[in-house]
HTML snippet that shows the backbone in 3Dmol.js (N, CA, C, O; Angstrom):
<script src="https://3Dmol.org/build/3Dmol-min.js"></script>
<div id="view" style="width:600px;height:400px;position:relative"></div>
<script>
const pdb = `
ATOM      1  N   UNK A   1     -13.341  68.800  81.546  1.00  0.00           N
ATOM      2  CA  UNK A   1     -14.734  68.386  81.529  1.00  0.00           C
ATOM      3  C   UNK A   1     -15.421  68.982  82.750  1.00  0.00           C
ATOM      4  O   UNK A   1     -14.883  68.939  83.856  1.00  0.00           O
ATOM      5  N   UNK A   2     -16.587  69.527  82.550  1.00  0.00           N
ATOM      6  CA  UNK A   2     -17.381  70.028  83.655  1.00  0.00           C
ATOM      7  C   UNK A   2     -18.161  68.865  84.240  1.00  0.00           C
ATOM      8  O   UNK A   2     -18.992  68.261  83.561  1.00  0.00           O
ATOM      9  N   UNK A   3     -17.890  68.549  85.508  1.00  0.00           N
ATOM     10  CA  UNK A   3     -18.528  67.385  86.116  1.00  0.00           C
ATOM     11  C   UNK A   3     -20.026  67.559  86.299  1.00  0.00           C
ATOM     12  O   UNK A   3     -20.744  66.567  86.428  1.00  0.00           O
ATOM     13  N   UNK A   4     -20.511  68.779  86.314  1.00  0.00           N
ATOM     14  CA  UNK A   4     -21.937  68.993  86.525  1.00  0.00           C
ATOM     15  C   UNK A   4     -22.741  68.987  85.231  1.00  0.00           C
ATOM     16  O   UNK A   4     -23.960  69.147  85.275  1.00  0.00           O
ATOM     17  N   UNK A   5     -22.108  68.810  84.104  1.00  0.00           N
ATOM     18  CA  UNK A   5     -22.816  68.794  82.824  1.00  0.00           C
ATOM     19  C   UNK A   5     -23.215  67.359  82.490  1.00  0.00           C
ATOM     20  O   UNK A   5     -22.359  66.545  82.143  1.00  0.00           O
ATOM     21  N   UNK A   6     -24.508  67.041  82.590  1.00  0.00           N
ATOM     22  CA  UNK A   6     -24.951  65.655  82.372  1.00  0.00           C
ATOM     23  C   UNK A   6     -24.561  65.089  81.022  1.00  0.00           C
ATOM     24  O   UNK A   6     -24.291  63.892  80.919  1.00  0.00           O
ATOM     25  N   UNK A   7     -24.522  65.911  79.980  1.00  0.00           N
ATOM     26  CA  UNK A   7     -24.157  65.397  78.655  1.00  0.00           C
ATOM     27  C   UNK A   7     -22.711  64.929  78.638  1.00  0.00           C
ATOM     28  O   UNK A   7     -22.410  63.870  78.088  1.00  0.00           O
ATOM     29  N   UNK A   8     -21.815  65.705  79.231  1.00  0.00           N
ATOM     30  CA  UNK A   8     -20.410  65.304  79.279  1.00  0.00           C
ATOM     31  C   UNK A   8     -20.222  64.045  80.119  1.00  0.00           C
ATOM     32  O   UNK A   8     -19.437  63.167  79.760  1.00  0.00           O
ATOM     33  N   UNK A   9     -20.944  63.957  81.242  1.00  0.00           N
ATOM     34  CA  UNK A   9     -20.838  62.776  82.095  1.00  0.00           C
ATOM     35  C   UNK A   9     -21.324  61.536  81.365  1.00  0.00           C
ATOM     36  O   UNK A   9     -20.685  60.486  81.433  1.00  0.00           O
ATOM     37  N   UNK A  10     -22.451  61.647  80.666  1.00  0.00           N
ATOM     38  CA  UNK A  10     -22.993  60.499  79.946  1.00  0.00           C
ATOM     39  C   UNK A  10     -22.030  60.077  78.844  1.00  0.00           C
ATOM     40  O   UNK A  10     -21.760  58.888  78.676  1.00  0.00           O
ATOM     41  N   UNK A  11     -21.516  61.037  78.098  1.00  0.00           N
ATOM     42  CA  UNK A  11     -20.574  60.723  77.030  1.00  0.00           C
ATOM     43  C   UNK A  11     -19.339  60.048  77.594  1.00  0.00           C
ATOM     44  O   UNK A  11     -18.865  59.055  77.042  1.00  0.00           O
ATOM     45  N   UNK A  12     -18.813  60.578  78.688  1.00  0.00           N
ATOM     46  CA  UNK A  12     -17.630  59.971  79.305  1.00  0.00           C
ATOM     47  C   UNK A  12     -17.938  58.556  79.788  1.00  0.00           C
ATOM     48  O   UNK A  12     -17.142  57.638  79.589  1.00  0.00           O
ATOM     49  N   UNK A  13     -19.093  58.387  80.422  1.00  0.00           N
ATOM     50  CA  UNK A  13     -19.445  57.087  80.996  1.00  0.00           C
ATOM     51  C   UNK A  13     -19.701  56.042  79.919  1.00  0.00           C
ATOM     52  O   UNK A  13     -19.378  54.870  80.108  1.00  0.00           O
ATOM     53  N   UNK A  14     -20.273  56.449  78.799  1.00  0.00           N
ATOM     54  CA  UNK A  14     -20.630  55.460  77.781  1.00  0.00           C
ATOM     55  C   UNK A  14     -19.558  55.261  76.726  1.00  0.00           C
ATOM     56  O   UNK A  14     -19.561  54.235  76.046  1.00  0.00           O
ATOM     57  N   UNK A  15     -18.644  56.203  76.565  1.00  0.00           N
ATOM     58  CA  UNK A  15     -17.612  56.083  75.536  1.00  0.00           C
ATOM     59  C   UNK A  15     -16.251  55.664  76.072  1.00  0.00           C
ATOM     60  O   UNK A  15     -15.366  55.308  75.294  1.00  0.00           O
ATOM     61  N   UNK A  16     -16.074  55.702  77.360  1.00  0.00           N
ATOM     62  CA  UNK A  16     -14.771  55.353  77.930  1.00  0.00           C
ATOM     63  C   UNK A  16     -14.676  53.837  78.044  1.00  0.00           C
ATOM     64  O   UNK A  16     -15.245  53.243  78.960  1.00  0.00           O
ATOM     65  N   UNK A  17     -13.972  53.224  77.133  1.00  0.00           N
ATOM     66  CA  UNK A  17     -13.891  51.762  77.125  1.00  0.00           C
ATOM     67  C   UNK A  17     -13.084  51.230  78.300  1.00  0.00           C
ATOM     68  O   UNK A  17     -13.248  50.076  78.696  1.00  0.00           O
ATOM     69  N   UNK A  18     -12.211  52.069  78.862  1.00  0.00           N
ATOM     70  CA  UNK A  18     -11.380  51.611  79.968  1.00  0.00           C
ATOM     71  C   UNK A  18     -11.981  51.956  81.326  1.00  0.00           C
ATOM     72  O   UNK A  18     -11.359  51.702  82.357  1.00  0.00           O
ATOM     73  N   UNK A  19     -13.161  52.523  81.341  1.00  0.00           N
ATOM     74  CA  UNK A  19     -13.781  52.915  82.600  1.00  0.00           C
ATOM     75  C   UNK A  19     -15.115  52.202  82.773  1.00  0.00           C
ATOM     76  O   UNK A  19     -15.949  52.181  81.869  1.00  0.00           O
ATOM     77  N   UNK A  20     -15.297  51.624  83.945  1.00  0.00           N
ATOM     78  CA  UNK A  20     -16.582  51.021  84.262  1.00  0.00           C
ATOM     79  C   UNK A  20     -17.526  52.107  84.750  1.00  0.00           C
ATOM     80  O   UNK A  20     -17.112  53.228  85.042  1.00  0.00           O
ATOM     81  N   UNK A  21     -18.797  51.754  84.833  1.00  0.00           N
ATOM     82  CA  UNK A  21     -19.848  52.741  85.094  1.00  0.00           C
ATOM     83  C   UNK A  21     -20.632  52.385  86.350  1.00  0.00           C
ATOM     84  O   UNK A  21     -20.911  51.217  86.619  1.00  0.00           O
ATOM     85  N   UNK A  22     -20.984  53.424  87.118  1.00  0.00           N
ATOM     86  CA  UNK A  22     -21.907  53.299  88.238  1.00  0.00           C
ATOM     87  C   UNK A  22     -23.235  53.865  87.756  1.00  0.00           C
ATOM     88  O   UNK A  22     -23.333  55.049  87.435  1.00  0.00           O
ATOM     89  N   UNK A  23     -24.256  53.012  87.705  1.00  0.00           N
ATOM     90  CA  UNK A  23     -25.603  53.475  87.366  1.00  0.00           C
ATOM     91  C   UNK A  23     -26.290  53.777  88.691  1.00  0.00           C
ATOM     92  O   UNK A  23     -26.422  52.896  89.540  1.00  0.00           O
ATOM     93  N   UNK A  24     -26.725  55.018  88.869  1.00  0.00           N
ATOM     94  CA  UNK A  24     -27.324  55.451  90.130  1.00  0.00           C
ATOM     95  C   UNK A  24     -28.789  55.784  89.904  1.00  0.00           C
ATOM     96  O   UNK A  24     -29.130  56.565  89.016  1.00  0.00           O
ATOM     97  N   UNK A  25     -29.655  55.182  90.719  1.00  0.00           N
ATOM     98  CA  UNK A  25     -31.072  55.541  90.742  1.00  0.00           C
ATOM     99  C   UNK A  25     -31.347  56.161  92.105  1.00  0.00           C
ATOM    100  O   UNK A  25     -31.266  55.489  93.133  1.00  0.00           O
ATOM    101  N   UNK A  26     -31.672  57.456  92.103  1.00  0.00           N
ATOM    102  CA  UNK A  26     -31.807  58.189  93.353  1.00  0.00           C
ATOM    103  C   UNK A  26     -32.863  59.269  93.196  1.00  0.00           C
ATOM    104  O   UNK A  26     -32.794  60.082  92.275  1.00  0.00           O
ATOM    105  N   UNK A  27     -33.832  59.278  94.089  1.00  0.00           N
ATOM    106  CA  UNK A  27     -34.914  60.271  94.096  1.00  0.00           C
ATOM    107  C   UNK A  27     -35.612  60.376  92.742  1.00  0.00           C
ATOM    108  O   UNK A  27     -35.892  61.475  92.264  1.00  0.00           O
ATOM    109  N   UNK A  28     -35.887  59.238  92.137  1.00  0.00           N
ATOM    110  CA  UNK A  28     -36.625  59.210  90.887  1.00  0.00           C
ATOM    111  C   UNK A  28     -35.816  59.518  89.643  1.00  0.00           C
ATOM    112  O   UNK A  28     -36.370  59.559  88.545  1.00  0.00           O
ATOM    113  N   UNK A  29     -34.528  59.734  89.790  1.00  0.00           N
ATOM    114  CA  UNK A  29     -33.662  60.021  88.641  1.00  0.00           C
ATOM    115  C   UNK A  29     -32.633  58.920  88.475  1.00  0.00           C
ATOM    116  O   UNK A  29     -32.257  58.252  89.439  1.00  0.00           O
ATOM    117  N   UNK A  30     -32.182  58.739  87.244  1.00  0.00           N
ATOM    118  CA  UNK A  30     -31.121  57.782  86.945  1.00  0.00           C
ATOM    119  C   UNK A  30     -30.002  58.507  86.229  1.00  0.00           C
ATOM    120  O   UNK A  30     -30.238  59.408  85.425  1.00  0.00           O
ATOM    121  N   UNK A  31     -28.774  58.100  86.535  1.00  0.00           N
ATOM    122  CA  UNK A  31     -27.634  58.644  85.805  1.00  0.00           C
ATOM    123  C   UNK A  31     -26.498  57.648  85.841  1.00  0.00           C
ATOM    124  O   UNK A  31     -26.374  56.854  86.774  1.00  0.00           O
ATOM    125  N   UNK A  32     -25.673  57.700  84.816  1.00  0.00           N
ATOM    126  CA  UNK A  32     -24.480  56.863  84.718  1.00  0.00           C
ATOM    127  C   UNK A  32     -23.275  57.736  85.000  1.00  0.00           C
ATOM    128  O   UNK A  32     -23.130  58.816  84.426  1.00  0.00           O
ATOM    129  N   UNK A  33     -22.404  57.262  85.891  1.00  0.00           N
ATOM    130  CA  UNK A  33     -21.205  58.005  86.260  1.00  0.00           C
ATOM    131  C   UNK A  33     -20.023  57.057  86.109  1.00  0.00           C
ATOM    132  O   UNK A  33     -20.031  55.957  86.662  1.00  0.00           O
ATOM    133  N   UNK A  34     -19.018  57.476  85.371  1.00  0.00           N
ATOM    134  CA  UNK A  34     -17.813  56.648  85.206  1.00  0.00           C
ATOM    135  C   UNK A  34     -17.126  56.486  86.557  1.00  0.00           C
ATOM    136  O   UNK A  34     -16.963  57.457  87.296  1.00  0.00           O
ATOM    137  N   UNK A  35     -16.726  55.262  86.877  1.00  0.00           N
ATOM    138  CA  UNK A  35     -16.091  55.010  88.167  1.00  0.00           C
ATOM    139  C   UNK A  35     -14.787  55.769  88.323  1.00  0.00           C
ATOM    140  O   UNK A  35     -14.401  56.105  89.443  1.00  0.00           O
ATOM    141  N   UNK A  36     -14.098  56.048  87.217  1.00  0.00           N
ATOM    142  CA  UNK A  36     -12.850  56.795  87.358  1.00  0.00           C
ATOM    143  C   UNK A  36     -13.104  58.228  87.806  1.00  0.00           C
ATOM    144  O   UNK A  36     -12.248  58.825  88.459  1.00  0.00           O
ATOM    145  N   UNK A  37     -14.258  58.792  87.472  1.00  0.00           N
ATOM    146  CA  UNK A  37     -14.608  60.119  87.967  1.00  0.00           C
ATOM    147  C   UNK A  37     -14.872  60.058  89.468  1.00  0.00           C
ATOM    148  O   UNK A  37     -14.504  60.974  90.204  1.00  0.00           O
ATOM    149  N   UNK A  38     -15.509  58.980  89.922  1.00  0.00           N
ATOM    150  CA  UNK A  38     -15.777  58.808  91.350  1.00  0.00           C
ATOM    151  C   UNK A  38     -14.525  58.410  92.119  1.00  0.00           C
ATOM    152  O   UNK A  38     -14.474  58.533  93.342  1.00  0.00           O
ATOM    153  N   UNK A  39     -13.520  57.934  91.399  1.00  0.00           N
ATOM    154  CA  UNK A  39     -12.269  57.456  91.994  1.00  0.00           C
ATOM    155  C   UNK A  39     -12.509  56.297  92.961  1.00  0.00           C
ATOM    156  O   UNK A  39     -11.955  56.255  94.060  1.00  0.00           O
ATOM    157  N   UNK A  40     -13.356  55.351  92.522  1.00  0.00           N
ATOM    158  CA  UNK A  40     -13.581  54.126  93.274  1.00  0.00           C
ATOM    159  C   UNK A  40     -13.374  52.935  92.341  1.00  0.00           C
ATOM    160  O   UNK A  40     -13.479  53.059  91.121  1.00  0.00           O
ATOM    161  N   UNK A  41     -13.085  51.806  92.922  1.00  0.00           N
ATOM    162  CA  UNK A  41     -12.885  50.586  92.157  1.00  0.00           C
ATOM    163  C   UNK A  41     -13.962  49.578  92.509  1.00  0.00           C
ATOM    164  O   UNK A  41     -14.650  49.719  93.520  1.00  0.00           O
ATOM    165  N   UNK A  42     -14.103  48.571  91.683  1.00  0.00           N
ATOM    166  CA  UNK A  42     -15.123  47.528  91.852  1.00  0.00           C
ATOM    167  C   UNK A  42     -15.076  46.917  93.253  1.00  0.00           C
ATOM    168  O   UNK A  42     -16.128  46.638  93.828  1.00  0.00           O
ATOM    169  N   UNK A  43     -13.912  46.706  93.805  1.00  0.00           N
ATOM    170  CA  UNK A  43     -13.791  46.048  95.103  1.00  0.00           C
ATOM    171  C   UNK A  43     -13.896  46.971  96.298  1.00  0.00           C
ATOM    172  O   UNK A  43     -13.731  46.519  97.431  1.00  0.00           O
ATOM    173  N   UNK A  44     -14.162  48.246  96.087  1.00  0.00           N
ATOM    174  CA  UNK A  44     -14.256  49.201  97.194  1.00  0.00           C
ATOM    175  C   UNK A  44     -15.440  48.855  98.087  1.00  0.00           C
ATOM    176  O   UNK A  44     -16.458  48.362  97.602  1.00  0.00           O
ATOM    177  N   UNK A  45     -15.316  49.108  99.387  1.00  0.00           N
ATOM    178  CA  UNK A  45     -16.447  48.855 100.297  1.00  0.00           C
ATOM    179  C   UNK A  45     -17.636  49.761  99.968  1.00  0.00           C
ATOM    180  O   UNK A  45     -17.466  50.862  99.445  1.00  0.00           O
ATOM    181  N   UNK A  46     -18.839  49.278 100.282  1.00  0.00           N
ATOM    182  CA  UNK A  46     -20.058  50.035  99.996  1.00  0.00           C
ATOM    183  C   UNK A  46     -19.995  51.450 100.572  1.00  0.00           C
ATOM    184  O   UNK A  46     -20.387  52.404  99.900  1.00  0.00           O
ATOM    185  N   UNK A  47     -19.514  51.596 101.790  1.00  0.00           N
ATOM    186  CA  UNK A  47     -19.492  52.924 102.418  1.00  0.00           C
ATOM    187  C   UNK A  47     -18.589  53.894 101.654  1.00  0.00           C
ATOM    188  O   UNK A  47     -18.924  55.070 101.517  1.00  0.00           O
ATOM    189  N   UNK A  48     -17.462  53.416 101.163  1.00  0.00           N
ATOM    190  CA  UNK A  48     -16.571  54.273 100.374  1.00  0.00           C
ATOM    191  C   UNK A  48     -17.251  54.701  99.071  1.00  0.00           C
ATOM    192  O   UNK A  48     -17.139  55.853  98.651  1.00  0.00           O
ATOM    193  N   UNK A  49     -17.946  53.773  98.446  1.00  0.00           N
ATOM    194  CA  UNK A  49     -18.652  54.078  97.199  1.00  0.00           C
ATOM    195  C   UNK A  49     -19.759  55.089  97.464  1.00  0.00           C
ATOM    196  O   UNK A  49     -19.906  56.059  96.721  1.00  0.00           O
ATOM    197  N   UNK A  50     -20.538  54.866  98.517  1.00  0.00           N
ATOM    198  CA  UNK A  50     -21.618  55.791  98.837  1.00  0.00           C
ATOM    199  C   UNK A  50     -21.076  57.172  99.182  1.00  0.00           C
ATOM    200  O   UNK A  50     -21.679  58.184  98.823  1.00  0.00           O
ATOM    201  N   UNK A  51     -19.944  57.222  99.876  1.00  0.00           N
ATOM    202  CA  UNK A  51     -19.327  58.509 100.198  1.00  0.00           C
ATOM    203  C   UNK A  51     -18.951  59.265  98.926  1.00  0.00           C
ATOM    204  O   UNK A  51     -19.185  60.469  98.820  1.00  0.00           O
ATOM    205  N   UNK A  52     -18.367  58.550  97.961  1.00  0.00           N
ATOM    206  CA  UNK A  52     -17.963  59.176  96.697  1.00  0.00           C
ATOM    207  C   UNK A  52     -19.175  59.658  95.905  1.00  0.00           C
ATOM    208  O   UNK A  52     -19.154  60.754  95.345  1.00  0.00           O
ATOM    209  N   UNK A  53     -20.231  58.845  95.856  1.00  0.00           N
ATOM    210  CA  UNK A  53     -21.444  59.231  95.128  1.00  0.00           C
ATOM    211  C   UNK A  53     -22.119  60.412  95.813  1.00  0.00           C
ATOM    212  O   UNK A  53     -22.585  61.331  95.138  1.00  0.00           O
ATOM    213  N   UNK A  54     -22.180  60.404  97.142  1.00  0.00           N
ATOM    214  CA  UNK A  54     -22.784  61.516  97.875  1.00  0.00           C
ATOM    215  C   UNK A  54     -22.044  62.809  97.595  1.00  0.00           C
ATOM    216  O   UNK A  54     -22.668  63.848  97.382  1.00  0.00           O
ATOM    217  N   UNK A  55     -20.726  62.758  97.593  1.00  0.00           N
ATOM    218  CA  UNK A  55     -19.937  63.959  97.302  1.00  0.00           C
ATOM    219  C   UNK A  55     -20.178  64.419  95.867  1.00  0.00           C
ATOM    220  O   UNK A  55     -20.311  65.615  95.607  1.00  0.00           O
ATOM    221  N   UNK A  56     -20.232  63.475  94.947  1.00  0.00           N
ATOM    222  CA  UNK A  56     -20.444  63.805  93.541  1.00  0.00           C
ATOM    223  C   UNK A  56     -21.814  64.438  93.323  1.00  0.00           C
ATOM    224  O   UNK A  56     -21.938  65.426  92.599  1.00  0.00           O
ATOM    225  N   UNK A  57     -22.847  63.864  93.955  1.00  0.00           N
ATOM    226  CA  UNK A  57     -24.209  64.372  93.789  1.00  0.00           C
ATOM    227  C   UNK A  57     -24.503  65.563  94.695  1.00  0.00           C
ATOM    228  O   UNK A  57     -25.552  66.196  94.580  1.00  0.00           O
ATOM    229  N   UNK A  58     -23.568  65.865  95.599  1.00  0.00           N
ATOM    230  CA  UNK A  58     -23.722  66.959  96.555  1.00  0.00           C
ATOM    231  C   UNK A  58     -24.950  66.751  97.443  1.00  0.00           C
ATOM    232  O   UNK A  58     -25.791  67.635  97.605  1.00  0.00           O
ATOM    233  N   UNK A  59     -25.018  65.527  98.021  1.00  0.00           N
ATOM    234  CA  UNK A  59     -26.080  65.181  98.970  1.00  0.00           C
ATOM    235  C   UNK A  59     -25.425  64.627 100.222  1.00  0.00           C
ATOM    236  O   UNK A  59     -24.236  64.311 100.224  1.00  0.00           O
ATOM    237  N   UNK A  60     -26.205  64.512 101.283  1.00  0.00           N
ATOM    238  CA  UNK A  60     -25.682  63.944 102.522  1.00  0.00           C
ATOM    239  C   UNK A  60     -25.500  62.431 102.355  1.00  0.00           C
ATOM    240  O   UNK A  60     -26.284  61.769 101.675  1.00  0.00           O
ATOM    241  N   UNK A  61     -24.458  61.906 102.982  1.00  0.00           N
ATOM    242  CA  UNK A  61     -24.217  60.463 102.947  1.00  0.00           C
ATOM    243  C   UNK A  61     -25.434  59.712 103.470  1.00  0.00           C
ATOM    244  O   UNK A  61     -25.781  58.653 102.947  1.00  0.00           O
ATOM    245  N   UNK A  62     -26.078  60.246 104.488  1.00  0.00           N
ATOM    246  CA  UNK A  62     -27.254  59.577 105.070  1.00  0.00           C
ATOM    247  C   UNK A  62     -28.399  59.443 104.069  1.00  0.00           C
ATOM    248  O   UNK A  62     -29.249  58.566 104.223  1.00  0.00           O
ATOM    249  N   UNK A  63     -28.434  60.303 103.039  1.00  0.00           N
ATOM    250  CA  UNK A  63     -29.467  60.198 102.007  1.00  0.00           C
ATOM    251  C   UNK A  63     -29.331  58.905 101.200  1.00  0.00           C
ATOM    252  O   UNK A  63     -30.296  58.450 100.587  1.00  0.00           O
ATOM    253  N   UNK A  64     -28.140  58.319 101.199  1.00  0.00           N
ATOM    254  CA  UNK A  64     -27.889  57.111 100.407  1.00  0.00           C
ATOM    255  C   UNK A  64     -27.893  55.840 101.253  1.00  0.00           C
ATOM    256  O   UNK A  64     -27.690  54.747 100.725  1.00  0.00           O
ATOM    257  N   UNK A  65     -28.123  55.971 102.560  1.00  0.00           N
ATOM    258  CA  UNK A  65     -28.039  54.816 103.463  1.00  0.00           C
ATOM    259  C   UNK A  65     -28.924  53.650 103.040  1.00  0.00           C
ATOM    260  O   UNK A  65     -28.520  52.494 103.165  1.00  0.00           O
ATOM    261  N   UNK A  66     -30.115  53.933 102.545  1.00  0.00           N
ATOM    262  CA  UNK A  66     -31.051  52.844 102.237  1.00  0.00           C
ATOM    263  C   UNK A  66     -30.796  52.209 100.870  1.00  0.00           C
ATOM    264  O   UNK A  66     -31.405  51.188 100.549  1.00  0.00           O
ATOM    265  N   UNK A  67     -29.912  52.788 100.064  1.00  0.00           N
ATOM    266  CA  UNK A  67     -29.664  52.247  98.730  1.00  0.00           C
ATOM    267  C   UNK A  67     -28.754  51.023  98.799  1.00  0.00           C
ATOM    268  O   UNK A  67     -27.906  50.914  99.684  1.00  0.00           O
ATOM    269  N   UNK A  68     -28.942  50.112  97.862  1.00  0.00           N
ATOM    270  CA  UNK A  68     -28.095  48.923  97.773  1.00  0.00           C
ATOM    271  C   UNK A  68     -27.172  49.063  96.564  1.00  0.00           C
ATOM    272  O   UNK A  68     -27.492  49.752  95.595  1.00  0.00           O
ATOM    273  N   UNK A  69     -26.035  48.402  96.644  1.00  0.00           N
ATOM    274  CA  UNK A  69     -25.067  48.427  95.546  1.00  0.00           C
ATOM    275  C   UNK A  69     -24.948  47.026  94.982  1.00  0.00           C
ATOM    276  O   UNK A  69     -24.670  46.074  95.710  1.00  0.00           O
ATOM    277  N   UNK A  70     -25.160  46.905  93.681  1.00  0.00           N
ATOM    278  CA  UNK A  70     -24.975  45.636  92.979  1.00  0.00           C
ATOM    279  C   UNK A  70     -23.699  45.732  92.165  1.00  0.00           C
ATOM    280  O   UNK A  70     -23.477  46.723  91.469  1.00  0.00           O
ATOM    281  N   UNK A  71     -22.868  44.718  92.246  1.00  0.00           N
ATOM    282  CA  UNK A  71     -21.642  44.657  91.449  1.00  0.00           C
ATOM    283  C   UNK A  71     -21.864  43.646  90.331  1.00  0.00           C
ATOM    284  O   UNK A  71     -22.260  42.509  90.586  1.00  0.00           O
ATOM    285  N   UNK A  72     -21.612  44.058  89.103  1.00  0.00           N
ATOM    286  CA  UNK A  72     -21.853  43.213  87.941  1.00  0.00           C
ATOM    287  C   UNK A  72     -20.539  42.601  87.453  1.00  0.00           C
ATOM    288  O   UNK A  72     -19.465  43.165  87.661  1.00  0.00           O
ATOM    289  N   UNK A  73     -20.641  41.452  86.809  1.00  0.00           N
ATOM    290  CA  UNK A  73     -19.460  40.727  86.335  1.00  0.00           C
ATOM    291  C   UNK A  73     -18.606  41.546  85.370  1.00  0.00           C
ATOM    292  O   UNK A  73     -17.393  41.349  85.302  1.00  0.00           O
ATOM    293  N   UNK A  74     -19.221  42.456  84.630  1.00  0.00           N
ATOM    294  CA  UNK A  74     -18.473  43.256  83.657  1.00  0.00           C
ATOM    295  C   UNK A  74     -17.728  44.427  84.292  1.00  0.00           C
ATOM    296  O   UNK A  74     -17.058  45.184  83.589  1.00  0.00           O
ATOM    297  N   UNK A  75     -17.838  44.588  85.621  1.00  0.00           N
ATOM    298  CA  UNK A  75     -17.139  45.659  86.321  1.00  0.00           C
ATOM    299  C   UNK A  75     -17.997  46.870  86.603  1.00  0.00           C
ATOM    300  O   UNK A  75     -17.579  47.762  87.342  1.00  0.00           O
ATOM    301  N   UNK A  76     -19.189  46.924  86.030  1.00  0.00           N
ATOM    302  CA  UNK A  76     -20.096  48.029  86.310  1.00  0.00           C
ATOM    303  C   UNK A  76     -20.804  47.795  87.638  1.00  0.00           C
ATOM    304  O   UNK A  76     -20.808  46.681  88.163  1.00  0.00           O
ATOM    305  N   UNK A  77     -21.405  48.855  88.175  1.00  0.00           N
ATOM    306  CA  UNK A  77     -22.166  48.753  89.413  1.00  0.00           C
ATOM    307  C   UNK A  77     -23.485  49.495  89.259  1.00  0.00           C
ATOM    308  O   UNK A  77     -23.628  50.381  88.416  1.00  0.00           O
ATOM    309  N   UNK A  78     -24.443  49.113  90.092  1.00  0.00           N
ATOM    310  CA  UNK A  78     -25.719  49.798  90.162  1.00  0.00           C
ATOM    311  C   UNK A  78     -25.990  50.143  91.614  1.00  0.00           C
ATOM    312  O   UNK A  78     -25.875  49.288  92.492  1.00  0.00           O
ATOM    313  N   UNK A  79     -26.349  51.397  91.871  1.00  0.00           N
ATOM    314  CA  UNK A  79     -26.788  51.826  93.196  1.00  0.00           C
ATOM    315  C   UNK A  79     -28.266  52.185  93.060  1.00  0.00           C
ATOM    316  O   UNK A  79     -28.637  53.048  92.264  1.00  0.00           O
ATOM    317  N   UNK A  80     -29.100  51.510  93.848  1.00  0.00           N
ATOM    318  CA  UNK A  80     -30.546  51.661  93.661  1.00  0.00           C
ATOM    319  C   UNK A  80     -31.267  51.432  94.977  1.00  0.00           C
ATOM    320  O   UNK A  80     -30.686  50.908  95.928  1.00  0.00           O
ATOM    321  N   UNK A  81     -32.545  51.830  95.031  1.00  0.00           N
ATOM    322  CA  UNK A  81     -33.344  51.500  96.213  1.00  0.00           C
ATOM    323  C   UNK A  81     -33.533  49.990  96.283  1.00  0.00           C
ATOM    324  O   UNK A  81     -33.484  49.318  95.253  1.00  0.00           O
ATOM    325  N   UNK A  82     -33.746  49.449  97.470  1.00  0.00           N
ATOM    326  CA  UNK A  82     -33.972  48.008  97.575  1.00  0.00           C
ATOM    327  C   UNK A  82     -35.257  47.619  96.863  1.00  0.00           C
ATOM    328  O   UNK A  82     -36.225  48.379  96.846  1.00  0.00           O
ATOM    329  N   UNK A  83     -35.259  46.440  96.282  1.00  0.00           N
ATOM    330  CA  UNK A  83     -36.435  45.934  95.579  1.00  0.00           C
ATOM    331  C   UNK A  83     -37.476  45.493  96.610  1.00  0.00           C
ATOM    332  O   UNK A  83     -37.150  44.889  97.632  1.00  0.00           O
ATOM    333  N   UNK A  84     -38.723  45.810  96.315  1.00  0.00           N
ATOM    334  CA  UNK A  84     -39.823  45.414  97.182  1.00  0.00           C
ATOM    335  C   UNK A  84     -40.714  44.474  96.377  1.00  0.00           C
ATOM    336  O   UNK A  84     -41.220  44.829  95.312  1.00  0.00           O
ATOM    337  N   UNK A  85     -40.889  43.282  96.905  1.00  0.00           N
ATOM    338  CA  UNK A  85     -41.695  42.277  96.214  1.00  0.00           C
ATOM    339  C   UNK A  85     -42.957  42.020  97.020  1.00  0.00           C
ATOM    340  O   UNK A  85     -42.940  42.027  98.251  1.00  0.00           O
ATOM    341  N   UNK A  86     -44.056  41.790  96.299  1.00  0.00           N
ATOM    342  CA  UNK A  86     -45.270  41.370  96.964  1.00  0.00           C
ATOM    343  C   UNK A  86     -46.321  42.342  97.030  1.00  0.00           C
ATOM    344  O   UNK A  86     -47.386  42.063  97.580  1.00  0.00           O
TER     345      UNK A  86
END
`;
const viewer = $3Dmol.createViewer("view");
viewer.addModel(pdb, "pdb");
viewer.setStyle({}, {cartoon: {color: "spectrum"}});
viewer.zoomTo();
viewer.render();
</script>
C-alpha cells in the first residue's frame, strides 16, 4: 500500500475492522488514518501520538503542539484544534 495515496489510506482506515482510526483535522483538512499504520495504541502518550502523526504527515512536531487529542470509547481518536466557545 502506498501510504501517500489518500484513497488507499481511507479504504484501509474504514475497512479494517481490527484497526482503530485517528481522525486528524489539521490546517483546514481532515483525514482518517488507521492507528496500525501510525504504530500507536489507544493508551500511548499524546507526545508519542503527535510524533507519529507529524512523521506521517511530514510536518514538524511543533506544528501539532496546539492540537488536542480525544480518545473515544470505541478505540478511535481525534486530533483537532482546541474548541473555542463564545
